[in-house]
C-alpha positions, 0 to 999 in steps of 0.5 A: 323776199320772204316774210322774216317776221318780227324784228327780234327774229330777223336781227343780224349782228355783224362784228369786225375788230380789224376792218374799216367801217365801210369795208368792201366785203363786210359792208358793201357786199354782205351787210348791204345785201342782207339789209336789202334782203329784209334783215335788220343789220347792226354792224359793230366796228372800230370807228370814230363815230358812235352811230351811223345809218347807211344803206339800211345798215345800222353801224355802231362804233367802238373807240379805236385801241391805241395799238395791236396789243390793246386791240385784243382787249377790244374783244371784251367790249365787242362781246358785251355789245354783241350780247346786248344786241339780242340778235338772231344771227351773229356774223363775225369776220376776224380770227381774233374774234373766234373766242367771242363767237364761241362765247356768244354761241354758249350764252345766246344759243343763237346762230353764229357764223365765222367769215374767214377772209384769209388762210391765217396759218399761212398769213403768219409767215407773211407778217414782217413784224413777227420774229422769224422764230415765232412764225412756225409756232403761230402757224401750228397754233392757228392750224389746230385751234382755228378749226377746233373753235370753228367746229362749235359754230354753225357755219364757216364762210370761206373765200377760196377753195383750199380754205373751204376744204381745210374747214370741211375736213375738220368737220365744219359746215362751209360755203364758198363766198368769193370776193366778186364785184357788185356791178352797180358800183362800176356803172361808170364804165358805161360812161364816156371814157377819159383814160389818163396815160396811167397804170393802176394797182388796187389793194393792199401793198406788201412785198409779196404783193409786188410793192417793190417790184412795181418800182422796178417795172416803172424804172424799165418803162419810163425811158420809152414811155416818159409820160406814163404814171402809176397809181397805187390805190391802197394802204401798205400792210406794214410800215417797214415795207412802206419806208423800204419801198418809198426809199427805193422810189427816191433812190431810183428817181421815180417820185414823179412817176409813182403816186400812192393813195392809201384810202379811197371810198369804195364807191369812188374806186370805179372812177379811178379804174375807168380813168386808167389804161391797164390794171396790174397784179404783180404778186410774188410766189408764196404758199398762199398765192400759189393756190387758187384765189379769186383776187378782188382787184382782178374782177374789179379791173375787169368790171371797168374794162381794163386789160390786165398784166399779172404775175404767172401764178396758177389762179391768175393764169387760169382766170385771165386765160379763161376771160381772155382779158390780159397777159401773165408774165414771169412773176419775179421779172420786172422786164417781162412785166414792162414788156407786156405793159409796153405792148398794150400801151402801143396797141389801143385796139388790143387794150379795148378788145381785152378790156371788153372780154373782161367786162363780159366775163364779169357781167355774165359769171363772176359778180356779187349778185350771183354770190349773194344768193349763196349767203341768203341760202345759208341764212335761210337754212340755218334759220329753218334748222334753228326753228325745228 
């Protein structure tokens, strides 16, 4: 660890108006890693507490807005509090905070970094609460203004290659920081396994992520596997979709087979995974998912030694074939998903082999420890350039 000097010179202010206080990427990966590296990390976040200290990170909570509209006014509060922190580096995580990032750059003349989690122009088409006429307008506005504002900052951190290329061609300095698991969070894999006769889906639920398709998959599975269950571990992204899917579960008479649990602390996710048999990724084709992505759930399944059944989208085919850790099947066909799952349920040795392949793949190549060195390198480079 290098000598970071005085407190003022090593202070990092992390901002997010969208994510939870202990978000996997924001807190568990980046903030904790920076604190362990010797930075003084302050995380500004919407929370029901005023202050908290955890794993070397100082969290400061701002009250939740009553709805999405009023969340926009939170930017003023976040900007004011961030300016008061007098940090050396400002690192923010949300599209809506781009104006705040530019303002902080102008006011403080310090280092400002935009951590872009999504291809936001394409995400505009996925939000069911946006009227259809508005989606192409938002797509064009974000496509123009996001890189234009980002160019005024010191760097953009991206999660997938095409996103990085979009910012790079717009003149932004970029690095690729993929969502890969911290291996120490999945050490439960090394303990004796007590797997339940259960499938698991980890992460946010939406139409494009296969929320309704999983109901059809379970309907196809249960006649031959009456003891099987499915645990969906993550929130629905839209209330409308939650109602639609849960109504469909009731119509198909599958309430006893499917369980929804909206939130589990990240440090407990490994316990749920290691006590399941198969990990599912039934994503549906759409412009964003047809490009190269690195799904967090895929690598966390691997880290816990779960074989995987996933849709045949390009990135999933590439990664699962390379790791030899599961099957990819026709994305829109619930019977194809069910057949692959049934094959694994009937073959314990195959499940074990595929699970061990995935575990080795993550341990040797695709883990956060390898990604974190890129984050540290970016910080070091920006500080050195700022000191000249």
